PAZAPA-4460 file (N, C-alpha, C; in steps of 0.05 Angstrom, whole numbers, plus 32768, in hexadecimal, padded with zeros to 4 digits):
% residues 120
    n_x    n_y    n_z   ca_x   ca_y   ca_z    c_x    c_y    c_z   seq   type   mol
   818E   8284   7E40   8194   8269   7E4A   819E   8259   7E31     1      X     A
   81B5   824D   7E34   81C0   823E   7E1E   81B5   8222   7E1E     2      X     A
   81BA   8214   7E07   81AF   81F9   7E03   81B9   81E5   7E18     3      X     A
   81D2   81E7   7E20   81DD   81D4   7E34   81CF   81D8   7E4F     4      X     A
   81CB   81F1   7E57   81BE   81F6   7E71   81A1   81EB   7E70     5      X     A
   8194   81EF   7E5A   8178   81E5   7E57   8177   81C7   7E59     6      X     A
   818A   81B9   7E4C   818B   819C   7E4D   8191   8193   7E69     7      X     A
   81A3   81A1   7E77   81A9   819A   7E93   8190   819D   7EA5     8      X     A
   8180   81B2   7EA1   8168   81B6   7EB0   8154   81A0   7EAB     9      X     A
   8151   8197   7E92   813F   8182   7E8B   8148   8168   7E98    10      X     A
   8162   8162   7E97   816C   8149   7EA3   8168   814A   7EC1    11      X     A
   816D   8161   7ECD   8169   8165   7EEA   814C   8160   7EF1    12      X     A
   8139   816A   7EE1   811D   8166   7EE6   8116   8149   7EE4    13      X     A
   8121   813B   7ED1   811B   811E   7ECE   8126   810E   7EE6    14      X     A
   813E   8116   7EF0   8149   810A   7F08   8137   810E   7F20    15      X     A
   812D   8127   7F23   811C   812D   7F39   8102   811C   7F39    16      X     A
   80F7   8119   7F21   80DE   8109   7F1E   80E4   80EC   7F24    17      X     A
   80FA   80E1   7F1C   8101   80C6   7F22   8105   80C2   7F40    18      X     A
   8113   80D5   7F4D   8117   80D3   7F6A   80FC   80D5   7F79    19      X     A
   80EA   80E6   7F6F   80D0   80E8   7F7B   80C1   80CE   7F79    20      X     A
   80C3   80C1   7F61   80B6   80A7   7F5D   80C1   8093   7F71    21      X     A
   80DB   8094   7F76   80E7   8081   7F8A   80DC   8086   7FA6    22      X     A
   80D8   809F   7FAC   80CD   80A6   7FC7   80B1   809A   7FC9    23      X     A
   80A1   809E   7FB4   8086   8093   7FB4   8085   8075   7FB6    24      X     A
   8098   8068   7FA9   8099   804B   7FAA   80A0   8041   7FC6    25      X     A
   80AD   8051   7FD6   80B5   8048   7FF0   809E   804B   8004    26      X     A
   8089   8058   7FFD   8072   805C   800F   8060   8043   800C    27      X     A
   805C   8036   8022   804B   801E   8022   802E   8027   8029    28      X     A
   801C   8016   8024   7FFF   801A   802A   7FF3   8032   801C    29      X     A
   7FFE   8039   8005   7FF2   804E   7FF5   7FED   8043   7FDA    30      X     A
   7FD5   8047   7FCF   7FCE   803B   7FB6   7FDE   8045   7F9F    31      X     A
   7FE1   8034   7F8B   7FF0   803B   7F73   7FE3   8053   7F64    32      X     A
   7FC9   8054   7F64   7FBB   806A   7F56   7FC2   8085   7F63    33      X     A
   7FC3   8085   7F7D   7FC9   809D   7F8C   7FE6   80A5   7F87    34      X     A
   7FF8   8091   7F87   8014   8097   7F81   8018   80A2   7F64    35      X     A
   8009   8096   7F51   800B   809F   7F36   8001   80BC   7F34    36      X     A
   7FEB   80C3   7F41   7FE1   80DE   7F41   7FF5   80F1   7F4E    37      X     A
   8001   80E9   7F64   8015   80FA   7F71   802D   80FF   7F5F    38      X     A
   8035   80EA   7F51   804C   80ED   7F3F   8045   8100   7F28    39      X     A
   802D   80FE   7F1E   8024   8110   7F08   8023   812D   7F12    40      X     A
   8018   8131   7F2A   8018   814C   7F35   8034   8156   7F38    41      X     A
   8046   8146   7F42   8062   814E   7F45   806E   8156   7F2A    42      X     A
   806A   8144   7F17   8076   8149   7EFC   806B   8164   7EF1    43      X     A
   8051   8168   7EF3   8045   8180   7EE8   804F   8199   7EF7    44      X     A
   8051   8198   7F11   805B   81AF   7F20   8078   81B5   7F19    45      X     A
   8089   81A0   7F18   80A5   81A5   7F11   80A8   81AF   7EF4    46      X     A
   8098   81A4   7EE2   8099   81AE   7EC6   808F   81CB   7EC4    47      X     A
   8079   81D1   7ED2   806F   81ED   7ED2   8084   8200   7EDD    48      X     A
   8092   81F8   7EF2   80A6   8209   7EFE   80BD   820D   7EEB    49      X     A
   80C6   81F7   7EDF   80DD   81F9   7ECD   80D6   8209   7EB4    50      X     A
   80BE   8204   7EA8   80B6   8214   7E91   80B4   8231   7E97    51      X     A
   80A8   8237   7EAE   80A6   8254   7EB6   80C1   8260   7EBA    52      X     A
   80D4   8250   7EC6   80EF   825B   7ECA   80FC   8261   7EAF    53      X     A
   80FA   824F   7E9C   8106   8253   7E82   80FB   826C   7E75    54      X     A
   80E0   826E   7E75   80D4   8286   7E69   80DB   829F   7E78    55      X     A
   80DC   829D   7E93   80E4   82B4   7EA3   8100   82BD   7E9B    56      X     A
   8112   82AA   7E9A   812E   82B0   7E93   8130   82BE   7E78    57      X     A
   8122   82B4   7E65   8122   82BF   7E4A   8117   82DC   7E4A    58      X     A
   8100   82DF   7E57   80F3   82FA   7E59   8105   830D   7E68    59      X     A
   8111   8304   7E7E   8123   8315   7E8E   813B   831E   7E7D    60      X     A
   8146   830C   7E6E   815D   8314   7E5C   8154   8329   7E48    61      X     A
   813C   8327   7E3D   8133   833B   7E2A   812C   8355   7E38    62      X     A
   8123   8354   7E50   811C   836C   7E5F   8134   837E   7E64    63      X     A
   814B   8373   7E66   8163   8382   7E6D   816C   8394   7E56    64      X     A
   8160   8391   7E3F   8169   83A0   7E27   8162   83BE   7E28    65      X     A
   814A   83C4   7E33   8141   83E0   7E33   812B   83E4   7E48    66      X     A
   8127   83FD   7E4F   8111   8404   7E62   80F6   83FC   7E56    67      X     A
   80F2   8400   7E3C   80D9   83FA   7E2F   80D4   83DC   7E32    68      X     A
   80E8   83CB   7E2E   80E5   83AE   7E32   80DD   83A8   7E4E    69      X     A
   80E9   83B6   7E61   80E2   83B2   7E7D   80C5   83B6   7E82    70      X     A
   80BA   83CC   7E77   809D   83D2   7E7A   808C   83BC   7E6E    71      X     A
   8094   83B3   7E57   8085   839F   7E48   8087   8383   7E55    72      X     A
   809F   837C   7E5D   80A4   8360   7E66   809E   835D   7E84    73      X     A
   809F   8372   7E93   809B   8371   7EB0   8083   8361   7EB9    74      X     A
   806B   8367   7EAF   8053   8358   7EB6   8055   833A   7EAF    75      X     A
   8062   8335   7E99   8065   8319   7E90   8077   830A   7EA4    76      X     A
   808D   8317   7EAD   809E   830B   7EC1   808F   8305   7EDB    77      X     A
   807D   8317   7EE2   806D   8313   7EFA   805C   82F9   7EF7    78      X     A
   8050   82F5   7EE0   8040   82DD   7EDB   8051   82C4   7EDD    79      X     A
   8069   82C5   7ED3   807B   82AD   7ED5   8082   82A7   7EF2    80      X     A
   8087   82BD   7F01   808D   82B9   7F1D   8075   82AD   7F2C    81      X     A
   805D   82B7   7F25   8045   82AB   7F31   8042   828E   7F2B    82      X     A
   8048   8286   7F12   8046   826A   7F0A   805A   8259   7F19    83      X     A
   8072   8263   7F1D   8086   8254   7F2C   807D   8252   7F49    84      X     A
   8072   8267   7F54   8068   8266   7F70   8051   8252   7F73    85      X     A
   803F   8251   7F60   8029   823E   7F61   8034   8221   7F60    86      X     A
   8048   821D   7F4F   8054   8202   7F4D   8061   81FB   7F68    87      X     A
   806E   820E   7F74   807A   8209   7F8F   8065   8202   7FA3    88      X     A
   804E   8211   7FA3   8038   820B   7FB5   802D   81EF   7FB1    89      X     A
   802B   81E6   7F97   8022   81CB   7F91   8035   81B7   7F9D    90      X     A
   804E   81BC   7F9A   8062   81A9   7FA5   8061   81A7   7FC3    91      X     A
   805D   81BE   7FD0   805A   81BE   7FED   8042   81AF   7FF6    92      X     A
   802B   81B3   7FE9   8013   81A5   7FEF   8016   8187   7FEB    93      X     A
   8023   8180   7FD5   8028   8164   7FCF   803A   8157   7FE5    94      X     A
   804E   8165   7FEE   805F   815A   8003   8050   8156   801D    95      X     A
   803D   8168   8022   802C   8164   803A   801B   814B   8038    96      X     A
   800F   8146   8020   7FFF   812E   801C   8010   8115   801F    97      X     A
   8028   8115   8014   803A   80FE   8016   8042   80F9   8033    98      X     A
   8048   810F   8040   8050   810D   805C   803A   8100   806D    99      X     A
   8021   8108   8068   800B   80FC   8076   8008   80DE   8070   100      X     A
   800D   80D7   8056   800B   80BB   804E   8021   80AB   805C   101      X     A
   8039   80B6   805E   804F   80A8   806B   8048   80A5   8089   102      X     A
   803D   80B9   8095   8035   80B7   80B2   8021   80A0   80B6   103      X     A
   800D   809F   80A4   7FF9   808A   80A6   8006   806E   80A2   104      X     A
   8019   806C   8090   8026   8053   808B   8036   8049   80A3   105      X     A
   8042   805C   80B2   8052   8054   80C9   8043   8054   80E4   106      X     A
   802A   805C   80E3   8019   805E   80FB   8014   8041   8105   107      X     A
   8018   803E   811F   8014   8024   812C   7FF8   8023   8137   108      X     A
   7FE9   8010   812E   7FCD   800D   8138   7FCE   7FF8   814E   109      X     A
   7FC6   7FFF   8167   7FC7   7FEC   817D   7FB5   7FD4   8178   110      X     A
   7F9E   7FD7   816B   7F8D   7FC1   8165   7F9A   7FAD   8152   111      X     A
   7FA9   7FB8   813F   7FB8   7FA7   812C   7FCD   7F96   813A   112      X     A
   7FDB   7FA2   814C   7FF0   7F94   815C   7FE2   7F7E   816D   113      X     A
   7FCC   7F85   817A   7FBE   7F72   818A   7FB5   7F5A   8179   114      X     A
   7FAA   7F60   8161   7FA1   7F4A   8150   7FB8   7F38   8148   115      X     A
   7FCF   7F44   8142   7FE7   7F34   813A   7FF0   7F22   8151   116      X     A
   7FEF   7F2D   816A   7FF7   7F1D   8181   7FE4   7F06   8185   117      X     A
   7FCA   7F0B   8182   7FB6   7EF5   8186   7FBA   7EDF   8171   118      X     A
   7FC2   7EE6   8159   7FC6   7ED2   8144   7FDE   7EC1   8149   119      X     A
   7FF1   7ECB   8157   800A   7EBD   815B   8008   7EA6   816F   120      X     A
***
């Protein structure tokens, strides 16, 4: 992986984190602490996935040199793939939590509507 590709991946990661922050900001009725925690989880998962990808790519390139390298590096590649998979699982779980929070924010409470009508 060359330097330019690495810089592009870092910039792309930063853009993703900013977009995720914007999504969190659009969710009403969710505490700032919870949003901060979700953003940190997201940042960590994306960073873990990117770091594992970079290491995987490097190890994979070295593995292609010889059969002996394949035997040595193969288990390491498996660990990197597992790390990327765990990061993906974290992102999926996080998206489920956010989806539930969005549902709660848009949920209409009949008692709330009745109270608002009575006040008018």
